[in-house]
C-alpha positions as CSV (number, residue, x, y, z in Angstrom):
1,M,2.5,11.2,23.5
2,R,5.0,12.7,21.1
3,R,8.4,10.9,20.8
4,Q,11.0,10.2,17.9
5,E,10.2,6.5,16.9
6,E,10.9,4.1,14.4
7,G,8.0,3.7,11.7
8,S,7.8,0.0,12.7
9,R,7.5,0.4,16.3
10,A,5.3,3.3,15.9
11,V,3.1,1.0,13.9
12,A,3.4,-1.8,16.6
13,E,2.6,0.6,19.4
14,A,-0.7,1.6,17.4
15,V,-1.3,-2.1,16.6
16,A,-1.2,-3.0,20.5
17,L,-3.6,0.2,21.2
18,C,-6.0,-1.6,19.0
19,R,-6.2,-4.4,21.4
20,P,-5.5,-7.3,19.2
21,E,-6.5,-10.5,20.6
22,V,-4.5,-12.9,18.1
23,I,-1.2,-12.0,16.2
24,S,0.3,-14.5,13.8
25,A,3.4,-13.8,12.0
26,Y,6.4,-14.8,10.2
27,P,9.5,-12.3,9.8
28,I,10.4,-10.8,6.5
29,S,12.4,-8.0,5.8
30,P,11.4,-4.9,6.2
31,Q,8.1,-6.0,8.1
32,T,10.6,-7.7,11.0
33,H,10.9,-5.2,13.4
34,I,7.0,-4.6,13.5
35,V,6.4,-8.3,14.6
36,E,9.4,-8.6,16.8
37,H,8.1,-5.6,18.9
38,L,4.4,-6.8,19.2
39,S,6.0,-10.1,20.4
40,D,7.9,-8.3,23.4
41,M,4.8,-6.6,24.1
42,V,2.9,-9.6,24.2
43,R,5.6,-11.5,26.3
44,T,5.9,-8.9,28.7
45,G,1.9,-8.5,29.3
46,E,1.6,-5.2,27.6
47,I,-0.9,-6.6,25.3
48,D,-3.1,-8.9,27.5
49,P,-5.2,-10.8,26.6
50,C,-3.6,-11.8,23.5
51,E,-2.0,-15.1,21.6
52,Y,1.0,-14.5,19.7
53,L,1.6,-17.4,17.0
54,M,5.0,-17.6,15.6
55,V,4.2,-19.7,12.6
56,E,6.5,-21.6,10.0
57,S,5.3,-19.4,6.9
58,E,3.2,-16.6,5.6
59,F,0.8,-18.9,4.4
60,A,0.5,-20.2,7.9
61,A,0.4,-16.4,9.2
62,M,-2.7,-15.6,7.0
63,S,-4.3,-18.8,7.8
64,A,-3.9,-18.7,11.4
65,A,-5.4,-15.1,11.0
66,I,-8.4,-16.4,9.2
67,G,-9.1,-19.1,12.0
68,A,-8.8,-16.5,14.8
69,S,-11.3,-13.9,13.1
70,A,-13.6,-16.8,12.1
71,A,-13.4,-17.8,16.1
72,G,-14.5,-13.9,16.9
73,S,-11.1,-12.6,17.8
74,R,-9.7,-9.4,16.7
75,A,-6.7,-10.8,14.2
76,Y,-3.6,-8.9,13.1
77,T,-0.6,-10.0,10.8
78,A,2.3,-8.3,8.7
79,T,4.1,-9.2,6.0
80,A,6.1,-8.0,2.5
81,S,7.0,-8.8,-0.8
82,Q,7.3,-12.5,-1.4
83,G,5.7,-13.2,1.8
84,L,2.6,-11.8,0.5
85,L,2.7,-14.0,-2.5
86,Y,3.3,-17.0,-0.5
87,M,-0.1,-16.3,1.5
88,V,-2.1,-15.5,-1.8
89,E,-4.3,-18.3,-1.7
90,A,-5.3,-17.6,2.1
91,L,-5.6,-14.0,1.3
92,Y,-8.3,-14.6,-1.3
93,N,-10.1,-16.7,1.5
94,A,-10.0,-13.8,3.9
95,S,-11.6,-11.6,1.9
96,G,-14.0,-14.0,0.4
97,L,-14.9,-15.1,3.7
98,G,-15.4,-11.5,4.7
99,L,-12.9,-11.5,7.7
100,P,-12.1,-8.2,9.3
101,I,-8.3,-8.9,9.5
102,V,-5.7,-6.1,9.6
103,M,-2.3,-6.6,8.0
104,T,0.7,-4.3,7.7
105,L,2.3,-4.5,4.2
106,A,5.8,-3.3,4.2
107,N,6.2,-2.6,0.7
108,R,9.0,-4.1,-1.0
109,A,9.9,-5.4,-4.5
110,I,9.0,-8.9,-6.0
111,G,12.0,-11.0,-7.3
112,A,13.4,-12.2,-9.6
113,P,16.1,-10.8,-9.5
114,I,16.4,-10.8,-5.7
115,N,16.1,-7.5,-4.4
116,I,14.9,-6.2,-0.7
117,W,14.0,-2.3,-1.5
118,N,11.1,-0.9,-1.7
119,D,8.3,-0.4,-4.6
120,H,4.7,-1.3,-4.8
121,S,5.0,-4.4,-6.8
122,D,3.7,-6.5,-4.0
123,S,0.5,-4.7,-3.1
124,M,-0.4,-4.0,-6.5
125,S,-0.1,-7.7,-7.6
126,Q,-2.9,-8.1,-5.1
127,R,-5.3,-5.2,-5.9
128,D,-7.9,-7.3,-7.0
129,S,-7.9,-9.7,-4.1
130,G,-10.7,-8.2,-2.2
131,W,-8.8,-6.6,0.4
132,I,-9.2,-2.7,1.1
133,Q,-5.8,-1.3,0.3
134,L,-4.7,2.0,2.5
135,Y,-1.4,3.9,1.4
136,A,0.5,5.9,4.4
137,E,2.6,9.0,3.4
138,T,4.5,9.2,6.7
139,N,5.1,7.3,9.7
140,Q,2.5,9.3,11.6
141,E,0.0,8.3,9.0
142,A,1.0,4.6,9.1
143,L,0.3,4.8,12.8
144,D,-3.1,6.7,12.4
145,M,-4.2,4.5,9.4
146,H,-4.0,1.2,11.6
147,I,-6.1,2.6,14.1
148,Q,-8.9,3.4,11.5
149,A,-8.0,0.3,9.6
150,F,-9.4,-1.7,12.4
151,R,-12.7,0.4,12.7
152,I,-13.2,0.3,8.9
153,A,-12.6,-3.8,8.7
154,E,-15.0,-4.6,11.5
155,E,-17.6,-2.2,10.3
156,V,-17.8,-3.6,6.8
157,S,-16.4,-7.2,7.7
158,L,-13.7,-7.1,5.3
159,P,-9.9,-7.4,5.6
160,V,-7.6,-4.2,5.3
161,M,-4.1,-3.8,4.2
162,V,-2.3,-0.8,5.4
163,C,0.6,-0.3,3.1
164,M,3.9,1.6,4.2
165,D,6.9,1.9,2.0
166,G,9.7,-0.6,3.3
167,F,12.7,1.1,4.8
168,I,11.8,4.5,4.0
169,L,9.1,4.5,6.5
170,T,9.4,1.4,8.3
171,H,13.1,2.0,9.5
172,A,13.0,5.8,9.6
173,Y,12.9,7.5,12.8
174,E,10.2,10.4,13.0
175,E,8.5,12.1,15.8
176,V,5.2,10.6,16.0
177,D,2.1,11.2,18.2
178,I,1.2,8.0,19.8
179,P,-2.4,8.4,21.5
180,E,-3.4,7.2,25.1
181,Q,-5.4,3.9,25.3
182,A,-8.6,5.6,26.2
183,E,-8.5,7.8,23.0
184,V,-8.2,4.8,21.0
185,D,-10.8,3.0,22.9
186,S,-13.2,6.0,22.1
187,L,-12.9,5.4,18.4
188,L,-12.6,1.7,18.1
189,P,-15.2,-0.3,20.2
190,R,-15.1,-3.9,21.4
191,F,-14.7,-6.2,18.5
192,E,-18.4,-7.7,17.7
193,P,-18.1,-10.1,14.8
194,R,-20.8,-10.2,11.9
195,Q,-20.2,-14.0,11.8
196,L,-18.9,-16.1,14.1
197,L,-18.2,-20.0,14.6
198,D,-19.8,-21.1,17.7
199,P,-20.5,-24.8,18.8
200,A,-23.6,-23.7,20.5
201,E,-24.8,-22.3,17.2
202,P,-23.4,-24.1,14.5
203,V,-23.1,-22.4,10.8
204,T,-20.8,-23.0,8.0
205,I,-18.4,-20.3,7.2
206,G,-17.1,-20.8,3.4
207,A,-19.7,-23.3,2.2
208,M,-19.1,-25.0,-1.3
209,V,-20.9,-22.5,-3.8
210,G,-21.9,-23.5,-7.4
211,P,-22.9,-21.4,-10.3
212,E,-26.4,-20.6,-8.7
213,A,-24.9,-18.6,-5.9
214,F,-21.3,-17.9,-6.6
215,F,-21.9,-14.5,-8.8
216,E,-24.0,-13.1,-5.9
217,V,-21.5,-13.9,-3.1
218,K,-18.8,-12.2,-5.1
219,Y,-21.1,-9.1,-5.8
220,L,-21.6,-8.8,-2.3
221,A,-17.7,-8.6,-1.7
222,H,-18.1,-5.5,-4.2
223,A,-21.1,-4.0,-2.5
224,K,-19.0,-4.1,0.7
225,Q,-16.3,-2.2,-1.0
226,M,-18.5,0.4,-1.9
227,Q,-19.7,0.6,1.5
228,A,-16.4,1.1,2.6
229,M,-16.1,3.9,0.3
230,D,-18.4,5.8,2.0
231,L,-17.1,4.9,5.7
232,I,-13.4,5.6,5.0
233,P,-13.9,9.4,5.0
234,E,-16.3,9.1,7.8
235,V,-13.8,7.4,9.9
236,A,-11.0,9.8,8.8
237,A,-13.3,12.7,10.1
238,E,-14.1,11.1,13.2
239,F,-10.2,10.7,13.8
240,E,-9.5,14.3,13.2
241,Q,-12.2,15.2,15.6
242,A,-10.8,13.0,18.3
243,F,-7.0,13.5,17.6
244,G,-6.6,16.7,16.3
245,R,-5.4,15.9,12.6
246,L,-6.3,14.5,9.5
247,S,-5.1,11.4,8.4
248,G,-6.4,8.8,5.8
249,G,-9.6,9.3,3.8
250,L,-9.8,8.6,0.3
251,L,-7.3,11.2,-1.1
252,R,-5.6,14.5,-0.5
253,T,-4.8,17.5,-2.7
254,Y,-1.9,19.5,-2.4
255,R,-1.8,23.1,-4.3
256,T,-4.4,22.0,-7.0
257,D,-6.7,24.3,-7.2
258,D,-5.7,26.4,-10.3
259,A,-3.3,23.7,-11.3
260,E,-2.7,23.1,-15.1
261,T,-0.5,20.0,-14.2
262,I,-1.6,17.6,-11.5
263,V,0.8,14.6,-10.2
264,V,-0.8,11.7,-8.7
265,A,0.9,9.1,-6.7
266,L,0.7,7.1,-3.5
267,G,2.9,6.5,-0.4
268,S,5.9,8.3,0.7
269,V,7.2,9.7,-2.6
270,L,4.4,12.4,-1.9
271,G,7.0,14.2,0.1
272,T,9.5,14.6,-2.5
273,I,6.7,15.5,-5.1
274,E,5.5,18.3,-3.1
275,E,9.0,19.9,-2.6
276,A,9.6,19.9,-6.5
277,V,5.8,21.4,-6.5
278,D,6.3,24.0,-4.1
279,E,9.9,25.0,-6.0
280,L,8.1,25.2,-9.3
281,R,5.2,27.4,-8.0
282,D,7.8,29.6,-6.6
283,E,9.0,30.0,-10.3
284,G,5.1,30.7,-11.5
285,V,4.5,26.9,-12.6
286,R,1.0,25.9,-11.9
287,I,1.4,22.4,-10.7
288,G,-0.2,20.3,-8.0
289,A,-0.1,17.0,-6.7
290,L,-2.8,14.4,-5.6
291,S,-2.3,11.8,-3.1
292,L,-4.3,8.6,-3.1
293,K,-5.0,7.0,0.0
294,S,-7.3,4.4,-0.7
295,F,-6.4,2.3,-3.6
296,R,-9.0,-0.2,-3.2
297,P,-11.7,0.8,-3.1
298,F,-10.8,3.2,-5.9
299,P,-12.5,6.7,-5.7
300,L,-13.4,7.2,-9.1
301,D,-15.8,10.3,-8.3
302,E,-13.4,11.9,-6.0
303,V,-10.4,11.5,-8.4
304,R,-12.4,12.9,-11.4
305,E,-13.5,15.8,-9.3
306,A,-9.9,16.4,-8.2
307,L,-8.5,16.3,-11.7
308,G,-11.1,17.3,-14.1
309,D,-10.0,20.8,-14.3
310,A,-6.3,20.2,-15.3
311,E,-4.7,20.4,-18.5
312,R,-2.5,17.3,-17.9
313,V,-2.1,14.8,-15.4
314,V,1.0,12.8,-14.5
315,V,0.7,9.5,-12.6
316,L,3.8,8.4,-11.1
317,E,3.8,5.0,-10.0
318,K,6.2,2.7,-8.2
319,A,4.9,-0.6,-10.0
320,L,5.2,-2.0,-13.7
321,A,2.6,-4.0,-15.3
322,V,5.0,-6.1,-17.7
323,G,3.7,-5.7,-21.3
324,I,1.4,-2.5,-20.7
325,G,2.9,-0.2,-18.3
326,G,0.9,1.5,-15.8
327,I,-1.4,0.2,-13.1
328,V,-2.3,3.4,-10.9
329,S,-2.8,5.3,-14.2
330,A,-5.1,2.8,-15.7
331,N,-7.5,3.2,-12.7
332,V,-6.9,7.2,-13.1
333,R,-7.7,7.0,-16.8
334,T,-11.2,5.2,-15.8
335,A,-11.8,8.1,-13.4
336,L,-11.2,10.5,-16.0
337,S,-13.3,8.7,-18.9
338,G,-14.8,11.4,-21.3
339,I,-12.4,14.3,-20.1
340,R,-10.0,15.5,-22.7
341,L,-6.7,16.1,-21.4
342,H,-2.9,15.0,-21.5
343,G,-2.4,12.0,-19.6
344,Y,1.0,10.7,-18.8
345,T,2.2,7.4,-17.0
346,V,5.7,7.5,-15.2
347,I,7.2,4.3,-13.9
348,A,9.9,5.2,-11.1
349,G,11.7,3.8,-8.2
350,L,11.5,0.2,-9.0
351,G,13.5,-2.0,-6.6
352,G,14.3,1.0,-4.4
353,R,16.0,3.4,-7.1
354,S,16.2,6.8,-5.5
355,I,13.4,9.2,-7.0
356,T,15.2,12.6,-6.5
357,K,13.5,16.1,-6.7
358,E,15.9,17.4,-9.4
359,S,14.7,14.2,-11.5
360,L,11.1,15.0,-10.7
361,R,11.7,18.9,-11.8
362,R,13.1,17.7,-15.0
363,L,9.9,15.4,-15.4
364,F,7.3,18.1,-14.5
365,E,9.0,20.7,-16.6
366,A,8.9,18.4,-19.7
367,A,5.2,17.5,-18.9
368,G,4.4,21.2,-18.6
369,R,5.5,21.2,-22.2
370,D,4.0,18.1,-23.1
371,E,7.1,16.6,-24.1
372,L,6.5,13.3,-22.3
373,K,5.5,9.9,-23.9
374,P,2.4,8.3,-22.8
375,L,4.7,5.7,-21.1
376,N,8.0,7.0,-19.5
377,F,10.7,5.2,-17.1
378,L,12.2,7.8,-14.8
379,D,16.0,7.7,-14.5
380,L,16.1,4.4,-16.5
381,K,19.8,3.7,-17.8
382,E,18.5,3.5,-21.4
383,E,22.3,2.5,-22.8
384,I,22.6,-0.4,-20.3
385,V,19.2,-1.9,-21.3
386,E,20.4,-1.4,-25.3
387,R,23.5,-3.0,-24.7
388,E,22.1,-5.9,-23.1
389,L,19.3,-6.3,-25.8
390,A,22.2,-6.1,-28.4
391,R,23.7,-9.0,-26.6
392,V,20.5,-11.1,-26.6
393,H,20.2,-10.3,-30.6
394,A,23.8,-11.3,-31.0
395,G,23.5,-15.1,-29.9
396,R,21.2,-17.3,-27.5
397,G,24.3,-17.9,-25.2
398,S,24.0,-14.3,-24.4
399,G,23.7,-15.3,-20.2
400,P,21.5,-14.0,-17.6
401,H,20.4,-10.3,-17.8
402,E,21.1,-9.5,-14.1
403,E,24.5,-10.9,-14.2
404,N,25.4,-9.1,-17.5
405,I,24.1,-5.8,-16.2
406,L,26.1,-5.7,-12.9
407,Q,29.2,-6.3,-14.8
408,D,28.4,-3.6,-17.1
409,I,28.2,-1.0,-14.3
410,G,30.9,-2.4,-12.4
411,V,29.2,-4.0,-9.5
412,V,30.3,-7.5,-9.9
413,A,33.6,-8.4,-11.5
414,A,33.7,-11.7,-13.6
415,E,34.7,-12.6,-17.0
416,P,32.5,-11.1,-19.9
417,H,30.6,-13.4,-22.1
């Protein structure tokens, strides 16, 4: 059924169609509308049987999902930003125990300073936590990816994090095609756990493991991610056959066949990137784009094949590894090891800073002339940074950076230091 729907509600509808049996949730913007709608559907009996647990924290939300999954229930939760950080200990437990929990991450910046807008700092901070990470470009894809995520999680017995850009997608209204229950049931069979806490057949899930076996257990988690590498495109192909549209998979190329420059990115920014690519193509510039759908597992071979014939690669990412620069670009460089081309990292959109088509055009044109530095910061207000650095060098009593910069740009009126 096609209808105009908010991204959060579309995801909630998709989760409901997957017949979750336990939903544990603690609200945090911009995830709140997802769990609110799911709460309403459980209350009204639209999702039945299902236990909705309104817990006291994000740590409790993941802990409850772990318990539910270990007891044999299809479990779901959602969070964002600081909420993800609050559940980190339990996050590692979920993946370490091989529990097929599905979680929506409404991507949002991590403070300090306080910021509620979108970037990928939260999910990137947990890239090595053992969770499969999938990134949606649109609300339709976010909806579709959740249906696929339950199937993937349960096939390999690993948790899956579906990442969708906070506010940009979660609060945007778009036309989406919401499938019928029977259609979802045909792709997603009844949950049959690979491991189960059953008093009739006692086992220990999460036993103490010393040096004699810890290495092997951790390797098996890696091996299952490699199994997921094969499974993710298979499930996407099954989904396309059943629903008539391609969503998910490992990656998607856009106008890359003869491209000299290819731009790599994740999430909703691909829409703006592709508009800029179309304009430059109309002007004779040979440029294309590569959308990474799966960041964990990272599709090294597929990325190498997609990028290997280009002269240069620009990796645009919405997170900053402080002290080194790029995160996604480090993985891309691994994929391109031994291939000689120009590679550039561009940090953009931190804390919700707009990424405009005009800025992207200037960036791509400079890249085509190989005028970029190895590490670039799109639309950084360098004069503001230099002014604050000068304060710091002038004396120890320079004050907090955030307040000084807000004063400099006229957002906060206060006495200067």
